[in-house]
Wavefront OBJ file of the C-alpha trace (Angstrom):
o trace
v 32.474 16.517 -5.291
v 31.120 13.601 -2.747
v 30.126 16.900 -0.464
v 28.220 18.362 -3.212
v 26.216 15.249 -3.754
v 25.599 14.940 -0.265
v 24.305 18.362 -0.011
v 22.038 17.385 -3.344
v 20.707 14.330 -1.611
v 19.727 16.148 1.428
v 18.018 18.645 -0.661
v 16.048 15.840 -2.185
v 15.200 14.950 1.047
v 14.109 17.773 2.664
v 12.896 19.773 -0.068
v 11.643 17.478 -2.880
v 10.388 14.878 -0.288
v 11.991 12.136 -2.763
v 11.313 8.703 -2.126
v 14.285 6.345 -0.576
v 14.111 4.068 -3.637
v 14.606 7.332 -5.930
v 17.442 8.846 -3.464
v 19.168 5.332 -3.898
v 19.112 5.457 -7.667
v 20.279 9.376 -7.562
v 22.897 8.393 -5.307
v 24.526 5.735 -7.183
v 24.352 7.570 -10.868
v 26.080 10.604 -9.001
v 28.488 8.571 -7.638
v 29.435 7.057 -10.892
v 29.402 10.209 -12.437
v 32.026 11.078 -9.199
v 34.333 8.295 -10.098
v 34.466 9.129 -13.536
v 35.434 12.929 -13.164
v 37.971 11.764 -10.416
v 39.163 9.288 -13.007
v 39.790 11.695 -15.522
v 40.615 14.622 -13.392
v 44.659 15.265 -12.528
v 46.828 17.749 -10.657
v 45.928 20.146 -8.417
v 42.500 20.878 -9.219
v 41.296 17.049 -9.162
v 39.664 17.238 -5.575
v 38.081 20.596 -6.465
v 34.327 20.595 -8.063
v 34.796 23.155 -10.090
v 38.017 22.474 -11.535
v 37.176 18.809 -11.736
v 33.866 18.772 -13.713
v 33.474 20.976 -17.049
v 32.107 20.384 -20.380
v 34.446 18.040 -21.743
v 34.026 15.690 -19.189
v 30.478 15.541 -19.231
v 30.831 14.823 -22.957
v 33.188 12.107 -22.063
v 31.227 10.498 -19.625
v 28.093 10.534 -21.857
v 30.635 8.555 -24.207
v 31.652 5.952 -21.302
v 28.143 5.292 -20.615
v 27.739 4.290 -24.070
v 30.610 2.303 -24.140
v 29.304 0.302 -21.132
v 26.230 -0.934 -23.323
v 23.623 0.521 -20.899
v 20.140 0.216 -22.148
v 19.146 3.687 -23.205
v 16.469 3.893 -20.579
v 19.452 3.362 -17.789
v 21.146 5.977 -19.858
v 18.476 8.373 -20.055
v 18.071 8.071 -16.002
v 21.670 8.800 -15.506
v 21.729 11.776 -17.475
v 18.444 13.437 -15.929
v 20.453 12.731 -12.327
v 23.196 14.529 -13.586
v 21.343 17.321 -15.303
v 19.433 17.605 -11.941
v 22.508 17.861 -9.634
v 23.961 20.488 -12.307
v 21.009 22.606 -11.956
v 21.165 22.279 -8.378
v 24.818 23.638 -8.447
v 23.990 26.449 -10.877
v 21.409 27.801 -8.918
v 24.244 27.878 -5.865
v 26.698 29.557 -8.094
v 29.363 26.800 -8.251
v 28.956 26.289 -11.718
v 28.202 27.543 -15.083
v 25.084 27.757 -16.409
v 26.011 26.461 -19.875
v 26.939 23.003 -19.198
v 23.574 20.705 -18.778
v 23.077 21.307 -22.663
v 26.172 18.972 -23.165
v 24.354 16.174 -21.688
v 21.945 15.055 -24.475
v 19.408 12.428 -23.219
v 18.835 9.401 -25.651
v 15.114 8.871 -27.002
v 13.430 6.257 -24.976
v 10.084 5.181 -26.029
v 8.125 4.263 -22.601
v 6.125 1.144 -22.883
v 2.406 1.304 -22.396
v 1.467 0.883 -18.634
v 0.895 -3.218 -18.043
v -2.567 -3.407 -16.874
v -4.776 -6.592 -15.740
v -8.029 -7.578 -17.218
v -11.246 -7.592 -14.841
v -11.576 -10.939 -14.711
v -7.873 -11.297 -13.222
v -8.242 -8.736 -11.228
v -11.281 -10.663 -9.259
v -8.897 -14.122 -9.408
v -6.154 -12.106 -7.598
v -8.869 -10.639 -5.295
v -10.306 -13.507 -4.268
v -6.965 -15.709 -3.502
v -6.807 -13.991 0.172
v -10.213 -14.792 1.079
v -9.337 -18.673 0.694
v -7.133 -18.192 4.051
v -8.548 -17.061 7.442
v -5.695 -15.723 9.213
v -5.052 -12.265 10.156
v -2.603 -11.883 7.585
v -4.704 -12.611 4.846
v -7.544 -10.759 6.065
v -5.263 -7.740 6.094
v -4.182 -8.701 2.406
v -7.724 -8.576 1.034
v -8.447 -5.526 2.535
v -5.037 -4.036 1.202
v -5.710 -5.421 -2.332
v -9.596 -4.259 -2.480
v -8.339 -0.811 -1.159
v -5.526 -0.539 -3.802
v -7.723 -1.510 -6.817
v -10.332 0.614 -5.451
v -8.667 4.191 -5.116
v -5.396 3.484 -7.433
v -2.980 4.698 -4.737
v 0.692 3.943 -5.172
v 1.857 1.452 -2.980
v 4.217 4.207 -0.986
v 0.941 5.850 -0.435
v -0.867 2.727 0.751
v 1.932 1.691 3.273
v 1.776 5.331 4.125
v -1.887 5.242 5.239
v -2.742 5.827 9.107
v -5.528 4.684 10.909
v -6.702 8.294 10.909
v -6.606 8.313 7.258
v -9.442 6.879 6.372
v -13.185 8.322 7.168
v -15.686 5.519 7.276
v -18.345 8.533 7.591
v -17.880 9.859 4.075
v -16.072 6.664 2.483
v -13.085 8.026 1.922
v -9.344 7.921 2.178
v -6.919 10.590 2.700
v -3.380 10.480 1.547
v -0.296 12.774 0.801
v 1.187 12.227 -2.292
v 4.377 13.281 -4.309
v 5.922 16.983 -3.386
v 3.059 16.583 -0.206
v 0.184 16.963 -2.681
v -2.724 15.556 -0.390
v -5.956 14.353 -2.081
v -9.389 12.636 -0.774
v -10.228 9.898 -2.543
v -13.910 8.408 -2.370
v -14.668 4.529 -2.000
v -17.366 2.450 -2.549
v -19.252 0.984 0.101
v -18.186 -2.276 -0.514
v -14.491 -1.413 0.158
v -15.398 0.624 2.955
v -17.098 -2.389 4.560
v -14.028 -4.660 4.127
v -11.863 -1.443 5.744
v -14.289 -1.042 8.574
v -14.139 -5.220 9.355
v -10.138 -4.800 8.995
v -10.222 -1.952 11.617
v -12.591 -3.325 14.042
v -11.619 -7.384 13.887
v -8.472 -7.718 12.016
v -5.924 -5.122 13.117
v -6.760 -5.419 16.782
v -5.075 -9.056 16.363
v -2.017 -7.988 14.550
v -1.505 -4.959 17.197
v 1.430 -4.946 19.327
v 1.504 -1.284 20.330
v -1.405 0.922 21.260
v 0.638 3.601 20.330
v 0.800 2.453 16.608
v -1.076 4.433 14.320
v -0.161 2.557 10.589
v -3.125 1.230 9.369
v -1.486 -1.807 7.691
v 0.631 -3.916 10.067
v 3.020 -6.867 9.754
v 3.409 -9.956 12.074
v 5.738 -7.470 14.422
v 2.642 -5.156 14.941
v 4.745 -2.647 13.026
v 3.952 -0.783 9.677
v 3.969 -3.003 6.704
v 6.751 -1.641 4.154
v 6.411 -1.489 0.486
v 8.994 -4.193 -0.208
v 6.830 -6.265 2.144
v 3.825 -5.772 0.150
v 5.419 -6.668 -3.283
v 6.115 -9.951 -2.099
v 2.622 -10.013 -0.937
v 1.217 -9.339 -4.255
v 3.409 -11.609 -6.207
v 2.798 -14.318 -3.873
v -1.136 -14.290 -4.338
v -0.766 -13.704 -8.056
v 1.419 -17.155 -8.545
v -1.400 -18.895 -6.287
v -4.022 -17.603 -8.577
v -2.117 -18.704 -11.460
v -2.094 -15.597 -13.277
v 0.354 -15.977 -16.251
v 1.544 -12.218 -16.232
v 3.985 -10.533 -13.851
v 1.722 -8.350 -11.154
v 2.461 -5.552 -9.060
v 0.925 -3.216 -6.893
v 1.699 -0.837 -10.172
v -0.460 -3.214 -12.392
v -3.375 -2.854 -9.737
v -2.841 1.142 -9.788
v -2.849 0.934 -13.757
v -5.574 -1.349 -14.017
v -7.818 0.988 -11.961
v -7.365 3.845 -14.040
v -7.969 1.844 -17.162
v -11.270 0.283 -16.402
v -12.109 3.747 -14.767
v -12.049 4.780 -18.369
v -13.771 2.146 -19.642
v -15.837 2.636 -17.494
v -17.055 6.128 -18.994
v -14.945 8.395 -16.148
v -13.012 11.332 -17.986
v -9.198 12.179 -17.894
v -9.490 15.085 -15.499
v -11.171 13.066 -12.715
v -8.530 10.124 -13.094
v -5.981 12.620 -12.753
v -7.099 14.017 -9.671
v -7.738 10.553 -8.425
v -4.397 9.370 -9.233
v -2.626 12.513 -8.505
v -1.002 13.130 -11.441
v 0.741 16.566 -11.886
v 0.269 16.483 -15.737
v -2.513 15.467 -17.681
v -0.281 14.083 -20.071
v 0.781 11.320 -17.758
v -2.955 10.181 -17.347
v -3.690 10.026 -21.140
v -1.324 7.374 -21.382
v -3.839 5.359 -20.221
v -6.132 6.588 -23.111
v -3.617 4.644 -25.426
v -3.864 1.479 -23.265
v -7.392 1.481 -23.235
v -7.295 1.790 -27.124
v -5.102 -1.473 -27.230
v -7.041 -3.625 -24.847
l 1 2 3 4 5 6 7 8 9 10 11 12 13 14 15 16 17 18 19 20 21 22 23 24 25 26 27 28 29 30 31 32 33 34 35 36 37 38 39 40 41 42 43 44 45 46 47 48 49 50 51 52 53 54 55 56 57 58 59 60 61 62 63 64 65 66 67 68 69 70 71 72 73 74 75 76 77 78 79 80 81 82 83 84 85 86 87 88 89 90 91 92 93 94 95 96 97 98 99 100 101 102 103 104 105 106 107 108 109 110 111 112 113 114 115 116 117 118 119 120 121 122 123 124 125 126 127 128 129 130 131 132 133 134 135 136 137 138 139 140 141 142 143 144 145 146 147 148 149 150 151 152 153 154 155 156 157 158 159 160 161 162 163 164 165 166 167 168 169 170 171 172 173 174 175 176 177 178 179 180 181 182 183 184 185 186 187 188 189 190 191 192 193 194 195 196 197 198 199 200 201 202 203 204 205 206 207 208 209 210 211 212 213 214 215 216 217 218 219 220 221 222 223 224 225 226 227 228 229 230 231 232 233 234 235 236 237 238 239 240 241 242 243 244 245 246 247 248 249 250 251 252 253 254 255 256 257 258 259 260 261 262 263 264 265 266 267 268 269 270 271 272 273 274 275 276 277 278 279 280 281 282 283 284 285 286 287 288 289
């Protein structure tokens, strides 16, 4: 079964282009499923997938998750991973097609996205300007660009120098499932990016062959984990009394666009949502704010 899980994870990397964090979650959840199957299987068939996993074991796995007192959202995630894996195996003729229905995902009410008020966004964006280091000026550029575009943090970190077109004032990014979108930026943000490229990035650059737009102190591409810490650090300095993440700025971008008169379809295109129903959530946030 472990070999089948490895094949599935490879498929997610090559075909679905899932992020490292998503892959880690799938790997952990499916390893738990494999451990349960192994613990319950016995005899000659214990090591073989077709014998080791069946409808009865799937039901037992579900009960074991509930007994461990996992939150409904955690159970839902583990069930989704199992269902995706089972579909993969069914498509390859290694399992019957009637097994997945035995995994009933619990109902999970998703909380509304957490957003910042316009005044709190301004406080956050103003914080890096209090420092004159290249890192602080880089941070100012990242925060401004993130709020101006609504990019996902992974998309922001994957930007290269050539991703920015300052002639047309736009940013080109490759989102989920390799969907490419071009996002316009205003003149104010474009000037901040131009100053970063002309003055700040050369100070951080160590290798002329480096193509990443945003660099760390070693002159290498900044990681999403590093950026998360940067955002939270400035939120603390600004005295914001709520947890602020890069996703908070993405959500705030969407809600503030709505309040400014933008329609859902245009916001869907800017955010790179596959379904308008995902974007419609921001309408609920707007009504409650």
